[in-house]
C-alpha positions as CSV (number, residue, x, y, z in Angstrom):
1,M,62.5,-11.9,-69.9
2,G,64.5,-14.1,-72.3
3,A,63.3,-17.3,-70.7
4,L,59.7,-16.0,-70.8
5,E,60.0,-15.4,-74.6
6,A,61.6,-18.8,-75.1
7,G,58.8,-20.5,-73.2
8,A,56.2,-18.7,-75.3
9,R,57.8,-19.9,-78.5
10,E,57.7,-23.5,-77.3
11,G,54.0,-23.7,-76.7
12,R,52.3,-26.0,-74.2
13,A,51.0,-29.6,-74.2
14,L,48.8,-29.9,-71.1
15,G,47.3,-33.4,-71.7
16,D,43.7,-34.4,-71.9
17,G,43.6,-33.3,-75.6
18,T,44.9,-29.8,-74.9
19,A,48.0,-28.6,-76.8
20,L,48.6,-25.1,-78.1
21,Q,51.5,-23.8,-80.3
22,P,52.5,-20.3,-81.3
23,N,50.5,-19.0,-84.2
24,G,52.3,-15.7,-84.7
25,T,55.2,-13.6,-83.4
26,V,56.0,-13.3,-79.7
27,E,55.7,-9.7,-78.8
28,P,56.5,-7.7,-75.6
29,F,53.6,-6.6,-73.4
30,G,53.4,-4.1,-70.6
31,P,52.7,-2.5,-68.4
32,G,50.4,-5.1,-66.9
33,A,49.1,-5.4,-63.4
34,R,50.9,-2.9,-61.1
35,G,53.5,-2.2,-63.7
36,S,54.5,-5.8,-64.5
37,S,55.8,-6.7,-67.9
38,G,55.8,-9.8,-70.1
39,V,55.1,-11.2,-73.5
40,R,52.0,-12.0,-75.7
41,V,51.4,-14.4,-78.5
42,D,48.6,-15.9,-80.6
43,L,48.2,-19.7,-80.2
44,A,46.5,-22.5,-82.2
45,G,45.9,-26.1,-81.6
46,M,43.5,-28.3,-79.6
47,V,41.6,-27.7,-76.3
48,E,40.0,-30.8,-74.9
49,W,40.2,-32.4,-78.4
50,N,38.5,-29.5,-80.1
51,A,40.3,-27.3,-82.6
52,A,40.9,-23.9,-81.0
53,E,42.7,-20.6,-81.3
54,A,43.8,-18.4,-78.4
55,H,45.8,-15.4,-77.2
56,A,48.1,-15.7,-74.2
57,L,49.8,-13.1,-72.1
58,A,52.6,-14.1,-69.7
59,L,53.5,-11.7,-66.9
60,L,56.5,-11.7,-64.6
61,S,56.0,-10.8,-61.0
62,P,58.6,-8.5,-59.5
63,H,58.6,-10.9,-56.5
64,G,59.4,-14.0,-58.5
65,G,57.2,-16.3,-60.5
66,G,54.3,-14.9,-62.6
67,V,51.0,-15.7,-64.3
68,V,49.7,-16.6,-67.7
69,V,46.3,-15.3,-68.9
70,V,44.8,-17.2,-71.9
71,A,41.6,-16.3,-73.9
72,V,40.4,-19.3,-76.0
73,A,37.9,-19.4,-78.9
74,P,36.7,-22.3,-81.1
75,H,38.7,-22.5,-84.4
76,G,37.4,-20.0,-86.9
77,Q,35.8,-17.7,-84.2
78,F,38.9,-16.1,-82.9
79,S,39.1,-12.2,-83.2
80,D,40.7,-9.2,-81.7
81,A,38.0,-9.3,-79.0
82,Y,39.8,-12.3,-77.5
83,R,43.1,-10.5,-77.4
84,G,41.2,-7.7,-75.5
85,Y,39.8,-10.3,-73.0
86,A,43.3,-11.6,-72.3
87,E,44.7,-8.0,-72.0
88,A,41.9,-7.0,-69.6
89,G,42.7,-9.9,-67.4
90,A,46.4,-9.2,-67.5
91,R,45.9,-5.6,-66.4
92,S,43.5,-6.4,-63.5
93,G,44.6,-7.7,-60.2
94,G,48.2,-7.4,-59.1
95,F,51.3,-9.0,-57.6
96,D,51.6,-8.5,-53.8
97,A,54.9,-9.1,-52.1
98,P,54.8,-12.4,-50.2
99,E,54.5,-12.1,-46.5
100,T,57.6,-13.3,-44.6
101,P,56.5,-15.7,-41.8
102,P,57.9,-14.6,-38.4
103,V,59.8,-17.9,-38.2
104,V,62.1,-16.7,-41.0
105,D,63.3,-13.6,-39.1
106,E,63.5,-15.7,-35.9
107,W,65.9,-18.2,-37.5
108,R,67.9,-15.6,-39.2
109,A,68.5,-13.8,-35.9
110,A,69.3,-17.1,-34.2
111,L,71.9,-18.1,-36.9
112,L,73.6,-14.8,-37.5
113,G,77.2,-15.0,-36.3
114,V,76.9,-18.7,-35.6
115,Q,79.2,-21.6,-36.6
116,L,77.5,-24.9,-37.3
117,D,79.6,-28.1,-37.1
118,R,78.6,-31.6,-38.4
119,F,80.7,-34.6,-37.6
120,D,80.8,-38.1,-39.0
121,T,83.1,-40.5,-37.2
122,R,83.3,-44.2,-38.1
123,S,85.5,-47.0,-36.8
124,S,86.0,-50.6,-37.8
125,Y,88.4,-53.5,-37.0
126,D,90.9,-52.3,-39.5
127,G,90.8,-48.6,-39.0
128,G,88.5,-45.6,-39.0
129,S,87.6,-42.2,-40.4
130,S,86.5,-38.8,-39.2
131,F,84.7,-36.2,-41.3
132,R,83.9,-32.6,-40.2
133,Q,81.9,-29.9,-42.0
134,T,81.9,-26.3,-40.7
135,L,79.5,-23.6,-41.7
136,T,80.0,-20.0,-40.4
137,L,77.1,-17.7,-41.0
138,C,78.1,-14.0,-41.1
139,A,76.1,-10.9,-41.9
140,D,76.2,-11.1,-45.7
141,Y,78.1,-14.3,-46.5
142,F,79.1,-17.7,-45.1
143,Y,82.3,-19.7,-44.8
144,Y,82.3,-23.4,-45.5
145,G,85.0,-25.8,-44.6
146,S,85.4,-29.5,-44.5
147,S,88.2,-31.8,-43.3
148,Y,88.7,-35.5,-43.0
149,S,91.1,-38.0,-41.6
150,A,91.3,-41.7,-42.0
151,S,93.5,-44.6,-40.9
152,A,93.6,-48.2,-41.9
153,V,95.6,-51.4,-41.6
154,N,96.9,-52.7,-45.0
155,F,97.5,-56.3,-46.0
156,D,101.0,-56.2,-44.5
157,G,99.6,-55.3,-41.1
158,C,101.1,-51.8,-41.3
159,G,99.1,-48.7,-40.5
160,V,98.3,-46.1,-43.2
161,S,96.6,-42.8,-42.8
162,G,95.4,-39.8,-44.8
163,A,93.9,-36.3,-44.3
164,G,92.6,-33.4,-46.3
165,S,90.5,-30.3,-46.2
166,R,88.8,-27.8,-48.4
167,S,87.0,-24.4,-48.0
168,D,84.4,-22.4,-49.8
169,G,82.0,-19.6,-49.3
170,G,78.9,-17.8,-50.6
171,T,75.7,-16.1,-49.5
172,W,73.0,-17.5,-47.2
173,S,69.4,-16.7,-46.4
174,V,66.5,-18.2,-44.5
175,S,63.2,-18.8,-46.2
176,A,60.0,-20.8,-45.6
177,D,58.2,-23.3,-47.9
178,A,54.5,-23.3,-48.6
179,A,53.9,-25.1,-45.4
180,G,55.8,-22.5,-43.4
181,T,58.8,-24.8,-42.7
182,P,62.0,-22.8,-42.3
183,M,64.9,-23.5,-44.7
184,L,68.5,-22.5,-44.7
185,D,69.4,-21.6,-48.3
186,L,73.1,-21.5,-49.4
187,V,74.4,-20.2,-52.7
188,Y,78.1,-21.1,-53.2
189,G,80.7,-19.0,-55.0
190,D,80.5,-21.3,-58.0
191,G,76.7,-20.9,-58.3
192,A,75.8,-24.3,-56.7
193,E,72.8,-24.1,-54.3
194,A,71.7,-26.1,-51.3
195,S,68.8,-25.9,-48.9
196,Y,68.3,-27.6,-45.5
197,V,65.2,-27.9,-43.3
198,L,65.8,-26.1,-40.0
199,S,64.3,-27.5,-36.8
200,P,65.0,-27.1,-33.1
201,E,64.7,-29.7,-30.3
202,D,65.5,-29.2,-26.6
203,G,67.7,-26.2,-27.5
204,K,69.6,-28.0,-30.2
205,T,69.7,-27.3,-33.9
206,F,69.0,-29.8,-36.7
207,L,69.6,-29.6,-40.4
208,D,67.5,-32.0,-42.4
209,G,66.8,-33.8,-39.2
210,E,70.5,-34.2,-38.3
211,R,71.9,-32.5,-35.2
212,V,74.6,-29.9,-35.7
213,L,76.8,-28.3,-33.0
214,R,76.2,-24.6,-32.6
215,T,79.0,-22.3,-31.4
216,N,80.0,-18.7,-31.9
217,G,81.4,-18.1,-35.3
218,T,84.4,-15.9,-36.2
219,C,83.3,-13.2,-38.8
220,E,85.6,-10.6,-40.1
């Protein structure tokens, strides 16, 4: 709700001669459609290059996102009636829970308890390197690990090598974008997020178009 209030205080510049700024105090509003809550504020500025006043109601959906209802009047003609128009719009309709495409459940079932490995091996005349990423998807969390090794020949003709590894974890889920494309979503322990497009081909699994090796994971 704090972000919603902050956005209401900033106003909006929509281009094409339309820009509205707060013309009063931002106040809480609710309940709206199906018990939703939000904020309301009077606005003043320009709408398509004409001076105007307005009342806006911003509602949060319990499923994410929300909606803004605005009632606009020419400058000098605004009244409580316009606040009522916006309020009526905010109380009508509703927020339905988004339907989960079957592909989301199918991919979650297919990935649960699985370990995904991605390898990157390179070689050259003076050495080579190998990099491995491992993702283990358990019921409520994931393990992530990476390791690398490298070898090279220095200017004296002697071989040098190095190696290292790191590990992390967090939570995972499967979602679908607006086109229905399945996505593997990761939220790491430090709050970092990552998403990868999931796709199958000939029984193989691909993340962002790159093949990964699937094996049974070890989950505690």
